[in-house]
N, C-alpha and C positions, 0 to 999 in steps of 0.2 A: 769929478770926472764921470761922465756917463758913457760907458763903453757898450756897444751892441755887437754881439756875435750872431749874425743872421744866417739862417740855414746851416746851423752848426752840426748837422748830423754826420757830415764827413769828417770834420776835425775832431769831434768827440766820439767817433766810432771806436769802441774798445779794441777792435781788431785792426785799426788803421796804423799807418806808419807813424812812429814816434808818439803813439797814443798815450803812453804813460806820462811822457814829458809834457805834452800839450795839456792833458787833464790836470796834472800837478800845477801847471802855470795858471790855468783857469781857476782852480781851487784856491790858489794863493791870492789871485785878484779878488775873488769873492769875499775874502776875509779882511780886506783893507777898508778902513772906515771912510776914506775920502773918495772911494770909487763905488759907483752904482753900476753893476754889471747886469745887462739884459741879454738873455740867450733865447733865440728861437730855434727850435729843432724838432724833427720828427721823432727822435729817440729820446728816451727819458733818462739816459745816463748823464745826469748833470751833477755838479757838486752837491753834497748833502746839505750845505748851508744855504743853498738857493731855495727861495720859496717857489714851489711848483704851482703853476697856473695852467689848467687844462683849457685850451681855447675851444669853445663850443662852436657848433654851426650857428648860422644866423637865424634870427627870428624871421617870420614872414615879412614884417614891416621893414626890417633892416635889409633883408634880401632884395625886396622890391626896390628900395631906395638905392641900393648899390647898383642894381641892374640899370635903372632908369637914369642915374647920373652919368653913366657911360653911354647908354644906347641913344637917348635923346631923340627918339622917333615915335612919338605917340605916348599916350597916357597909360594908366593902369589897365590891365586886361586879364580876364579869366584865363585866357590861353597861356599868358606868361606866368601867371600864378601857378598853373598846373605844371608847367615845365620846371619851375623852381622847386616845387614839391618833389618832383621826380629826381631832382638833383640833391635832395636832402638838405637844401639850403647851404651847400658846401661853398665857402667863399671863393676859392680859386675857380671852381667850375662856373659860378655865376659871373665872375669877372671875365672869364674867357668867352662865355656865351654872349655877353653884352658887347664885348670888343669885336667879335666876329660879325655879329649882326650890324653893329655900327659901321664897320669898315665896308661891308657889302651893301649897305643901305637897304637892307631887307625890311619890308613892312612886317607887321606882326603875323599875318597869315602865312607869308613866305617862311618866316622863322619857324612857325609851328610845323609846316610841311617838312622843312629840312631836319628838324628834330625828330619827327616821326620816322623819317627814312634813314637817318645816319646816327641818331643817338649821340653818345659821347665822342664819336669820330668827328663831330662838328667842332669840338673844342680845340681848335688849332688856329692860331693867329698867323698873319703874314710875317711876324717878327720871330717865328719859330718858338713861340711859347705855346705849350700845350699841356693838357692833362696827362697825356701819354708820357711826355718827357719828365714830368714831375714824379709820376709813378715809377718809371724805369730808373730814375735817379736813385730812388729808395731801394729798388731791386738790385742795383749794381753795387750797393754798399758791401763792404767786407763782412759785416755782421750777417747780412742776408745770405751772401754767397756761401758762408761757412755752415749754413743750415743744411746744405746738401742738395742733391738733385731733385728730391721729392718736394722741396719747399714751394716751388712755383705751382706744381700740380695741386698741392694742398690748398694754396690760395684760390685756385680755380674751383675746387670743390666748395670752399666757403662762399665764394662769389656766386656759384650756381644757385644755392639755396636762399630763398627770400629771408629766412630767419637766421641763416648762417648754420653753424654746427653746434649741437648741444655738447657742452664740455664733458658731460657724463658719458658720452658715447665714443670718446676718442679711442679707447682700447677696442671697442667693438667694431668701429668703422675702419680703423687703420691698423690692424694687428701686425702688418708686415713692416711698418715704418718705425724704425728705432728712434728713440728720443722724441716721440710725437708731442708729449706734453711740453717739453722744453721748447720745441719749435713753435707751438702755439703761443707760449709765453713771449717768445721773441717777436712774433708778429705784432703783439700788443705793444712791446717796447718800441718797435719801429713805427708805431701808429698806422700800420697797414690795416689793423683790425681793432675792434674794441669789444668789451664784454657788455652784454645786455640781457638781464633776466636769465642767466645761466647759459646763454648762447655766445659763441664767438662769431661776430658778424662784421660787416664793413659798410661804409657809406655807399649810397646808390651809385655814384659815378665810378668808384673803384670796382663795384660789383659788375657794372656794365662793361668795363674795360677788361677785367680779369676773367670773367666767366667764359668757359670754353665755347667757341663759336660753332664747333661741330661736336656735340656731346657724344655721339657714337664713336668718335675717334679719340676720346679722352680716357685712357685706360683706368686711371684712378677713379674717375667719376663713374665709369661703367661698373667697376668693382663695388663702389658705394651703392649704386643702384641695385646690384644683386643682393647686397646685404639687407637693404630695405625690403626688397621683394620677398626674401626669405623670412624676414621678421613678420611681414604681413600675412604669410601663408599659414600661420598658426590658427587653428580652428577657434573661432570666437563664439562660444555658446555658453550661456549661464550654466554653472554647475560642472563645466569641463575644465581640465587643467589649462592654465594660462589665461583664463578669462580676465581676472583682475589685473594681471601683468600687462594686458593689452591696453590698459588705460594710458600707456605712453603716447597713444595717438592724440590725446587731448592737447598736448603741448607741441606736437610736431605735425599736425594735420596740414598746415599751410605748406610746409616743406614737401610732404609726401604728395599733395595734390599737384604741386608744381612739377615734381619729378615725373609723375604719371602723365601730366599734360604734355610735357616735352617728349617722353619716350613713346607714348601712343601716337604721336605725330611723326616722329623721325623713324619709327619702326612699327608702322600701322598694322602690319600683318603678324606681329609677334604675339603668340599665345601667352607668353610670359607677362608681357605688359598688360594685356587685357585681363588676364587672370588676377594680376596684382590689383588692377582697377576694381574688380569685383570684391576682392579681399578688403581693400581700403574702405569701400562702402559698408561692408559688414562691420568693420571696426567702428566707423562713425555711427552706424545705426545703434550700436549698443552703448557707446561711450561719449559721443559728441554729435548728436543728430543735427545736421544742418544741410542746406542745399550745396550742390557741388557744380562747378563749371563743366565737369566731365559729362554731365547728363546729356548735353546737346550732342557731344561726340558719340556717345553710345547710341542714341536714337538715329544718328546719321550713318551708322554702320550698315552696309548692305545686309539684307535679310539672310543671305547665305553665309555670312561671316560666322565661323564656328563658335565665337564667344558671345554673340549677341543675346541669345535667350537667357543665358546665365547672368550677364551684366544687367539685362532688363529687370530680372528678378531682384537683384541686390539694389538697384536704383529705386525700384518700386517700394521696397521695404524702408529705404531711407526717406522717401517722400511720405510714406505712411507715418513714420515717427515724427515728422514735422507738421503733421496734420493735413496734408493734401491727399485725402483719401480717394478723390475722383481720379486724379492723375495716377496715383498708385495702381488703381484698378485698371486703367487704360493700358498701362505698361504690362501688367500681368496678363491681360487678354491677348496682347500681342505675343508675349513670350509663350503662353500656352498654345497658341496657334502654330508658332514655329516648332515647338516641341512635338506636337501631334504630327506635323508634316514629316519630321525627322525620325519619328518612332522612338523618341527618347522618353521612356515611361517615367523614369525617376525625376527628370526635369519637369515633365508635365505634372506629376503629382505634387511637386514642390509649388509650382505656379498655382495649381488648384487649391492647395492648402492656404496659401497666402491670399488668394482671391476670396475664399470663404471668410477670412479674417477682415478683408476690406469690406465685404458685404455686411459684416456685423456693425461697422461704423457708418455705413450709408443706408441702413434700415432695409436692406434687401435680404431679409432673413430666409425666405424660401429658396431663393437662388443660391444663397450661401450654403444652405443645408445640402442641396444637391451636389455642390462642388466639394464640400467636406466629405460626403459619403463616397463620391467617386475617388477622391484622393486616398481615402482610407482603404478602399478595395484594392487600388493599385499597389499601395505599400504592403498590404497583406500578401498580395501575389508575389511581390518582390522579396518577401521574407524580411521586412524591416519593421519589427514591432514598435520600436521607439518612435519612428515617424508616424506610425499608425495611431499611437497614443496621442500625439500632438493633434492629429486630425480629429480624433474622437472628442478631445477637449473643445476644439472649435465647434464641432457639431453640437455638443452639449450647450455651449454658450449661445449659439444661434437659436437652438430649440427653446431655451429659456426666454429669449426675447420674443419668440413667436408663440409664447404661452403653451408650448408643447412640453409640459413638465415631465410626463412619463417618458417621452423620447429622450429628453435631456438626462433624466436619471439613469436610463438604460445605457446611454452613451458613456457617461462618466463611470458607471460600474464596469463596463467593458474595458475602459482605459485603465482603471485601477487594477483589474485582473491581469492585464497584459504587462503592467509595469514590472521590470526586473527588480529583484530584491535589493540590489545595490547598483550604484553608478549613475542614477538619474535623479539627483536631489531636486533639480529645478522642476522636472515634470511632476514629481511628488508634490512640490509646493503648488504648482499650477492646478493639480487635481483638487487639493484642499480649497484653493481659491475658487475653483469652479463650483465645488459643493457649496461654498459660502454664497456665491452668486445665485445658485439655484434656490437655496433657502431664502435668500433676500427677496427674490422675485415671488416666491410662494407665500411670503409674509411671515415666515417662521424666524423671527428676529433672534431668538436665543441660539438656534443652531447656526444661523448665518454668522453671528459674532464668534461662536466657538471655532468654526472652520477658518474664518479670517484671522483669528488670533493664533491658530496653529500655523497658518501660512506666514504670519508676521514673525513668529519665532524662527521658522526655517529660513526665511529670506533675510532676516537681520544678521544671522551668523555669517552669511555669505555676501552681504551688502549688495543684493540685487536691487538696484535703485528703482528701476522701472516698475517692477512688481511691488516693491514697498510703497511706491506712490499710490498705486491703485488700491492696495489694501487699506491704507490710511484714508484715502478718498471715500471709499465705500463705508468704512466705519464711521467717518464723519457724517455721511448722509444718514446712516442708521440712527446715530445718537441725536442728530438734529431733528429727525422726524419724531423722535420720542421726547423732544423738548429738553434733552440733556445738553444744554448749550456749551457748558465748560468742556465736556468731553469732546463734543463736536469741534470746538475751536482748537483744542489741543491736537486732534488728529489732522485737521486741515493744515495746521501749522507744520506738522511733520511732513505731510504730503508736499507742501510748498518747498520745504527744505530739501527733500529728496530730488525734486524736479530741478532745483537750482544746482545741486551737486552733480546731477546727471547732465548738466548743460542742455536741458530739454525745454526750450522756450514754449513749445506747444503744451506740454503738461503744466508748466508753470502758469500759463494763461488759464488753463482749466481751474487750477487751485485758486487763482486770484478772482476768477469769475464766481466760484462757489463762495469765497469769503465776502465778496461784495453783497451777495444775497444774504449771507449770514449777518453782516453788520447792518444791513437795511432792516432785517427782522428785529434787531436789537435797538433800532432807531438811532444808530450811530452813523449818521448820513455822511459825514466827512470821510470816515474810514471806508465806507462803502464806495463813495465816489473815487477815492484814491486807488482802491483795488481794481475797480472797473476800468478806470483810465489806464492803469498799468497793464491790464490784460489787453486792452485795445492797442497800446503801443507795441506790445510783443507780437500780437497777431498781424499787425500791419507790415511787419518785416517778413512774414511767412507768405508763401503763395497758397492760394486755394482756401483762404480763411475769411473771405468777404462775408459769408453768411453769419459766421460767429461774431464778427465785428458789428454787423447790423443788429444782431440780437442783443448785444451788450448796450449798444446805443439806445435801443428801444427801452431796455431796462432803466437806463439813466433818465430818459424822458419821463417814464412812468413814475420813477422815484421823485423827480423834481415836481411833477404834477401833484403827487400825493402830499409832498411836503408843503407846497404852496397852499393846497386846499385846506390843510390843517394849521395854517398860519405859522409854520416854522420855516426858518431859513436854512438852505442847504449849503450856503456859501459863507466863508469867514466874514465877508464884508457885510 
């Protein structure tokens, strides 16, 4: 006998009427040799002797096949494929979508428009079958009802975030909700959620249905928002308390960006939301440099918006980290203009300090020197020696590049003199780094290596990845120029590793470009080509890197030409 208990979540609900008797009967049936028992259920409370099979979502091919067998109005379409992806290839949702489109005789363009306007609200057939009914059936179960009044709101928070909720954060996010870990476990038992890479999340159709339609009117979501904003407000500066702890952003950046995208829209005048936006970009700048969708919204703010100059500064520094120095400078020019007009000297000095740093990377050394000097004077007037030291370090680096070595030496000496005895280990490291840079430019290899190695020791103990990258990069250059190829290769390998660990595609491309030149010099052309092409792939995903891509392609052409001229093949074939 083959017995099927379909949609058994109600009969097998441990909290249901006669649950013990029903469960005992099902368990007894499962042990009889002449009976094959098949149970379909959202909940996982099935007899222990039953073999548990987790039914996955459909593959792209199976999803498209299911849709078109029902729809029967046209062939394969990119529009349909895109909608099915947004449904996470959820079988019920695909079936409902195809049925609704078939009944209404919609062509593909009309279906795409309806989906864009109504999303999962479209998933309702004339026979009263709908995604909403299936979800609400699960929410009406006794097991769910007994989770308490907060359960529905918790599902709304999970649904709101694209990644779901990090299980490590339950106590931090929901301190007022008793039994929160048990509630999240029950969500998984009811198949309303699932676990993925440490997060509790849900399929896209459930997210769309359960996510709060008015976030501002969802108390638990607003409370969650406040906790994220508070967490973002920690000052993120190398050498300061909380810097390494702020690496949490690397796993939750998508959630935080979505949170800010929504709340800077629904509460556009909120200083809290825009302040958190600036804090978010500071976190990304140091721990996961990448472009953000919030950039367009920041630039679209009216110039009289109180948060615009500060947000422009943080956005510019993020763009600088991903290698778009021209755009970074443009934003800083705008911010400095607004700060001058408002008479905000501290903000102006910050913008000028970062402008000088941008000029270092765009070869505008004399312009950068003027900006670093002005910023230093303002910070001195404001009684802020720490920021003054940072400006003097920029002044020294710019003067090095402009071959004004005496000016550079004077600037770094002033910086070291102003440094407090304790509390600024990062600036101490940067001072040694700058001395190494100065001696490197002056051709004093021994002193350059000494100061770089001092910096290396200081930075390694604190794991300042960005600074570690540049130290190893310059040490690799020094050893390479001296013909010490093994040492050079070791240092560029370390630099590459630090860039990868820092999630910094821009610096990783720098390391790969250097290594391509290195391998070419060793006549290991396949390795050189591989590194160069890897750098191109990374840079093509960044904005403002077209010149660097062209430079690497020219290098590849020269290498191929040299190889062919010498009768060697640069290709495996």
